C-alpha positions in Angstrom: -1.8 4.7 -13.9 0.7 7.3 -12.9 4.4 7.8 -11.8 4.6 11.0 -9.4 7.5 12.5 -7.7 6.4 12.3 -4.2 8.5 14.7 -1.0 10.2 17.0 -3.7 11.7 14.0 -5.8 13.1 11.5 -2.8 10.7 8.7 -3.4 8.6 8.1 -6.9 5.3 6.2 -7.2 3.4 4.3 -9.0 -0.4 5.3 -8.1 -4.0 4.4 -10.0 -5.1 6.8 -12.0 -8.9 5.9 -9.5 -8.2 5.0 -6.1 -6.0 5.8 -3.2 -3.6 8.5 -4.2 -0.6 10.2 -2.1 -2.7 13.5 -0.1 -1.9 15.8 2.1 -3.2 13.8 4.8 -0.5 10.7 3.5 2.5 13.1 4.4 0.9 14.2 7.3 0.7 10.7 8.6 3.7 9.8 7.6 5.8 13.1 9.3 3.8 12.7 12.7 5.0 9.2 13.4 8.3 8.5 16.2 9.4 5.5 16.5 11.0 4.0 19.8 14.9 5.7 20.7 17.7 3.9 20.3 15.7 0.7 19.9 14.7 -1.3 16.6 11.4 -0.5 15.7 8.8 -2.8 14.0 5.9 -0.9 12.7 2.4 -2.4 10.3 0.2 -0.1 8.7 -3.4 -1.0 7.7 -4.3 -0.5 4.7 -1.1 0.5 2.7 -2.3 1.0 -0.3 0.4 1.3 -3.1 2.7 1.8 0.1 3.5 5.7 -0.3 3.3 5.8 4.0 5.4 3.1 4.4 8.1 4.0 2.0 8.1 7.8 3.8 8.8 6.1 7.1 11.5 3.8 6.1 13.3 6.9 4.3 12.8 9.2 7.3 13.8 6.1 9.8 16.7 4.4 7.2 18.6 2.5 10.6 16.7 -0.1 13.0 12.8 0.2 11.5 11.0 -1.9 9.7 7.8 -2.1 8.6 4.8 -4.2 7.0 2.3 -3.0 4.9 -0.7 -4.8 4.5 -3.1 -4.5 1.8 -6.5 -6.3 1.0 -6.5 -4.7 -2.5 -4.6 -7.3 -5.1 -3.6 -4.7 -7.7 -2.4 -1.9 -5.1 -0.3 -4.6 -3.4 1.6 -5.5 -6.6 2.1 -1.7 -6.9 3.1 -0.9 -3.6 5.8 -4.0 -4.3 7.0 -3.0 -7.6 7.3 0.7 -5.8 9.8 -1.0 -3.3 11.7 -2.5 -6.1 12.0 0.3 -8.3 13.0 2.6 -5.1 16.0 0.4 -4.1 14.4 -0.5 -0.4 15.4 -3.4 1.4 14.0 -6.4 2.9 13.4 -3.6 6.1 10.2 -3.0 3.9 7.6 -5.7 3.1 4.1 -5.7 2.0 1.7 -8.4 2.3 -2.1 -9.0 0.6 -4.4 -9.7 3.9 -8.0 -8.4 5.0 -7.1 -7.1 8.4 -10.0 -8.1 9.6 -8.0 -11.5 10.2 -5.4 -10.1 12.0 -5.0 -13.3 14.1 -3.0 -14.9 11.4 0.0 -12.8 12.3 1.6 -13.3 15.5 -0.2 -11.3 18.9 1.8 -8.3 20.2 4.2 -8.8 17.5 4.6 -5.1 16.4 6.5 -1.9 18.1 4.5 0.8 16.2 0.7 0.6 13.9 0.2 3.8 11.5 -3.1 4.1 9.9 -5.3 6.1 8.0 -8.8 4.7 7.7 -11.4 5.0 5.3 -13.4 8.3 6.4 -16.8 7.9 6.3 -18.9 5.2 7.2 -20.4 2.7 5.1 -23.6 3.9 3.3 -22.7 7.5 3.8 -21.7 9.9 1.1 -21.4 9.8 -2.4 -20.7 6.3 -3.7 -17.3 6.4 -6.2 -17.8 4.8 -9.5 -14.0 3.5 -8.5 -14.4 0.6 -6.5 -10.8 1.1 -5.0 -11.6 4.6 -3.9 -14.9 3.3 -2.7 -12.8 1.0 -0.6 -10.2 3.2 1.2 -13.0 5.7 1.5 -16.2 4.4 3.2 -15.7 1.4 5.9 -17.3 -1.5 3.5 -14.0 -3.5 4.2 -12.5 -1.6 7.1 -14.4 0.3 10.3 -12.8 1.6 13.1 -14.2 -1.4 15.3 -12.1 -3.3 13.0 -9.3 -1.1 13.4 -8.9 -0.9 17.2 -9.4 -4.5 17.1 -6.6 -5.0 15.0 -4.1 -2.8 17.0 -5.1 -4.2 19.7 -3.8 -7.6 18.5 -0.8 -6.5 16.9 0.6 -4.4 19.1 2.6 -4.8 21.7 2.2 -3.9 25.3 3.7 -0.2 24.9 3.1 0.1 21.6 2.2 3.2 19.8 -0.4 3.9 17.8 -0.7 7.2 14.9 -3.5 8.0 12.5 -4.7 10.9 10.7 -8.9 11.2 10.7 -11.6 13.5 10.2 -12.1 16.1 12.9 -15.7 15.5 13.1 -15.7 12.4 14.3 -12.7 13.2 16.5 -14.9 12.1 19.5 -16.2 8.6 18.7 -12.4 7.8 17.4 -11.2 8.6 20.7 -13.9 6.6 22.4 -13.3 3.7 20.4 -9.6 4.1 20.8 -9.7 3.6 24.7 -12.6 1.2 24.6 -9.5 -0.7 22.5 -7.0 -0.4 25.6 -5.4 2.3 23.6 -4.5 5.8 25.6 -4.4 8.8 23.3 -1.2 10.5 24.3 -0.5 13.4 21.5 -3.3 15.0 19.5 -3.3 17.8 16.8 -5.9 19.3 15.0 -5.2 20.5 11.2 -7.0 23.5 9.6 -7.3 24.6 6.4 -6.8 28.5 7.8 -7.1 30.0 11.0 -10.3 31.1 12.2 -11.7 28.3 9.6 -13.0 24.9 12.1 -10.4 22.0 11.7 -11.0 19.5 9.1 -8.5 16.4 10.4 -6.3 15.5 13.3 -3.2 13.5 14.1 -3.3 11.4 16.8 -0.7 8.9 18.6 -2.0 6.7 21.3 0.0 4.3 23.7 -1.1 0.5 24.3 -1.4 -0.1 28.5 -0.6 3.8 28.8 -2.1 6.0 31.5 -4.3 8.9 31.4 -2.2 12.2 30.4 -2.4 13.7 26.5 -1.1 16.6 24.9 -3.1 18.2 23.2 -0.4 20.2 20.7 -0.7 23.5 19.0 -3.4 23.2 15.3 -1.2 22.9 12.1 -2.6 25.2 9.7 -2.3 24.6 6.4 -2.1 28.0 4.2 -1.8 31.6 5.4 -3.5 34.8 5.1 -1.9 34.9 1.5 -2.8 31.3 0.5 0.6 30.0 0.8 1.1 26.9 2.8 2.0 27.5 6.2 6.1 26.8 7.4 4.1 24.5 10.2 3.1 22.4 7.3 6.1 22.1 4.7 8.1 20.5 7.6 5.6 17.7 7.2 7.7 17.3 4.0 10.9 17.7 4.7 13.2 14.4 6.7 12.9 15.8 10.0 9.2 15.5 9.8 6.5 17.1 12.2 8.0 18.4 16.0 6.8 16.6 18.8 5.6 18.9 21.2 6.7 17.1 24.4 4.7 18.8 27.9 6.4 20.6 30.5 7.6 19.7 33.8 5.8 21.2 36.5 8.1 23.1 39.2 7.0 22.9 42.2 7.1 26.2 44.1 7.0 25.6 47.8 
């Protein structure tokens, strides 16, 4: 187990040597989230691991924001609780050991927002990790996409917001299940290693009960031509997070 400085030292986390650790995907997801304006927001994180995304969001939105992280693995949930205490977070950040497939044990429509970094691999595909914690985090043995959207449909309020990061190669499948679960995609941003290379990730925001209308935002490139992190990527590590690109209003010319 290691204790690492995250977000340039603003957060210090205990993490397992083997298993889910903070990656660029983690930071991008937390940086992409936006809660409701001027009103309290109650969020839930599915598969919180050691609590990184929940803590990043609590740092970004210190006022009128609360989050519950649920985690199926006992040792990871214990780490999240330890990290909460050692980083001085208050009661607005909480964790519970829970299988998200048992989401109906929580009150229906009780959250304004939901955030999730689902396992990227389908069960039985890809190389099996020797670490059980890593296997659960990377493959859908305990958490498939239908489970995610079933939980989101139950837990989110009408007009509640859904945020996720996922593998670009499964974008069509993801959006189809998302719409089928009653969550309309509203914002989409593709993440590319470099300009000229295919996307390997996407970030998406959805709205439960929302109407059609998707904003495809400018692509995010991780590295520039010289191999340095791009200014766009570095914004994800700042307190403001990634910008939200709003569609421009149309002017009708008579």
